[in-house]
Structures are given as C-alpha cells and as structure tokens.
N, C-alpha and C positions, 0 to 999 in steps of 0.2 A: 503493500500499500504505499508505503514512505516513496518508494520508486516511482510511482504512479504521480503521486500529489506532487513531486519536484517537478515532474515531466509537463504536468497541466500548467504549472505556475510559469514554467517557461515561455510557453506559449500564447499566454493570457494577453500580452502587452505587448505585440509586434506589429498593429496594423493601427490605421486611424480608424474612425466611425464617420459612417453617414449619415443625417438625420433621418428618423422615420418616426412616424406617430404608432400608436398600438395598433389601427389597423391596415397597416402598411404603407406605402409611398404615395398613394392617389388621394386620399381625403383627409378631412379635417384638419386641425391645426398643425401648419406645417413647422411651428417651433419648437427647438427641443431646449428652450428656457423659457421659463415665464418666471411671473412674479404675482404670489397671490400673498394679499395682506402682508405684504414685504418679507414673504418668505419665497425663496427659490423654489423652484420646482422643475423637475425633467423628465420627459418622454421617455420612451424606449428607443434604443439606438439599433438600427440595421448594420452589425460591421461589415468591411469589405477587407480586402486584400488589395494593399499597395504595391503593386508591380514592379520588378528590376529585370534586369538581365540577370543578376546572380552570377554565383562565382562556380568553378569545377567542381565536381565531385570525386571525393578522395577514391581512387582507384583501389586502395591495399583494403577497406571496409565496405565502400561504394555506401558512403555515409557524406551526408552534405556537412558545408564546416558548421553551420549553425547547433546541429544537435553535438558534433563533436565538441565544439566547444561549451556544450552544457554537460559534459562528463559521459556522452555514451559508450565511448570506448572502456572508459573504465567499468561502469555497468556490466558491460558484455561482458567483460574480461572476468568480472565475478559471479556469473550467471544468473544477474538478476534483471529478467527479461519480459516481467508481467506476467508471465505464464498463472493460469488459474485466476485471474482479475477481468473484472468486466468494468468497461468505463464507459459511463454514458455520456454523450455529446451533445448539449441543448446548445443548438446554431442555426447556421442555415441549409443545414442538409449535407450529406457525404454521399461523393459519387464511388459509390460502392463497387462499380465495374472497374475502377482505375486499378492496373496492374500492380501499381507500388502496393496496396493493401493486402495483397495475397489471401485474397478470401477471408479478412479478418474482422471485417465489418457483419456483425453477425443479426442485426436486426432494424428494420427502420421503420418510424413511426411519425409521420409527418401530420401535424396540426395546421400547417400553412402550407401552399403549394404556389405555382402557377408562372413563377419567376425561373427561368434556368440555371442550371447548376454552372455553367461557364461562366453566369454573372454572380447570382451567390454562392462564391466559391470560397468565402471564408471558412465555412465548416471541413471542406475538405482539406483547406490550409492548415487548421488547426488540429484535425486526426491525423494528419500525414507528420505533423511532427510527434504528436504523442506514438503513433505506429513507428517510427524512426528511434524513439528513446526504448519502447516498450513493444517490440515486435509481437511478443506473444500472448499480450491483453485483447481480450474481444471488444470490441467497438460496437457501441449499442447509438445509432442514431436517432435522436430527435428534434424535428425541423420546427422552429417556430417562426420563420421568417418567410414574405412570400405574399406575391399581389393578392390571392384567393385563400379563403379559409372562414369555417365557420366559427371560429373563437380570435379573440386579439391577441397581439402577443403576449401581453403580460400572464393572461388566463392560459395562452397555448403553455408558456414556461411553467407555469403552477402544475399544469396536467401532465407535463413531460416529468418533472419531480417524483409527483407521485408514480407514475408509470416505470420509470428506472428504477423505485424502490421495488414496485412489484415485480418486475424483471430481474431482480436480484444483482444489480448494478450496486459494486462495490464503492466506486468513485462516480461522481457528476461535476464534470467540466463545463464552466457557463462563462465563456470569452466574450461578456456581452455588457450592457447597462440596462436593467429593469426602469420601470419608473418610479420616480421618487415623487412625494413620500411612495413608499412601497405599498402596493394594494394588498388589501388583506389575503386574497387566494394565494398570493406568492410567500408572503409571510408566514402563512398557516402550513404550507408545502413544506418549505424551509426547514420549521419545526419538526414536521412528521419525520422528514428525511434523519434530522439527527436522532430522532429518537429511535428510528432503525438501525442507527449506528454507521449510516453512511457517510462519508466525506464529500464535502463539496468544495470545490475550487474555482473562486469567482475573481473576474478581472477586477481591479482596481483602481483603472485608469489607462492613458493609453499618453497622456501630456505631460506627465510630470505634476510637480505642486500645483497645486489649485484643481487639478482634475476631477 
C-alpha cells in the first residue's frame, strides 16, 4: 500500500486544470472561482494533460525518466510491484486498450462520457504513471468527466468512491479538484471510504502556494 500511495502522489500535481462546471463544459456558470458572502467558492475542475515532446525512454529498463526519478528502479529491485493491490482512478477515463497497460485495467465504470479519450486523456496519463511505478497493481477506472451523463461531476465522484469500496479497491486516486465548499455527498463518501480502511490520495493543487 505504501508503494501505491507514493506512486499516486507522484502523479497528482504534474498538470494544469481547465475550468469546468459540475455538469460539463457547456452549461451553467463558467466561472471556477466565485464569492458568496465574502467567502471564496470553487466549482469542480476538469483536469487535462499539457503535452510536450518528452524525452527518450530508458532502453535498459524501458521506463520513462519521470518514474525513474521517483524511484521506480529501486522499487522494482526490491520486488515491490503492487501485486495484489487494486487502485481506483477517479478521473476522465482510461484508454484500457493502450498496449502499455498490459491488460491491467480490470474494470471500467463511467458516470460521464461523450468526450473522446484522445481529448480527455488525463485519466490515461495518471493511470500510466501508476502502472509504470507498480506494474502488477490492478487498475479500476471510474470516469467522472465528459459532456454527457445522468449525474453531475460532484455526485459522480461520490458514487465512484462508494463503488470503488464495493469493488474491493485498496487505494483511491483523485488527481482532481471537487467543488468547494465540499458537497455533502462527497464528504459522506470520503468518510465511508475511511471507515472501510481504504486509502484516498488526492491532489492538493497544481500551481504551488495559494492554489
């Protein structure tokens, strides 16, 4: 579990966020930051990957530089590969057919959809980092972003947390920001996960102090 916790923290803060309201990109108030009675509030954010050319893959171990810098070689050398661990990724969906996952995306539960994964690629990016660090861990995909869905983003997150617990996940990764103040459904779901002994690893921002 400690291995995966470290892994998830490593991939939480590598990307910027694009503003999105709780029901998608097209409706409602577009502002991600508001003021009510002098208090700042925030709406749910749709994360995305900032693309770059990247660097060469290490031919010796076929691992990208980023995961090597976070200790992947040392972990593998110690035999810590995540075997027997289930990791829930609550995000924008995972491209499970990507050959780099080697069939380790075991289940997909999507509460929102409608946007191609080639555009909503943050969940695939985060899951790829987890897989590189812990190649034997099983990945469970819970999609909460997209143009279409019967529930809004915050409630999709709350339902995903509870479903991940029901699916026997040991760790829940959320590289995203929920609405603030936190809606009761999300708060209750987090408490439920805690009561079940499930580790939750959440992003704390992408822009440093004050984010």
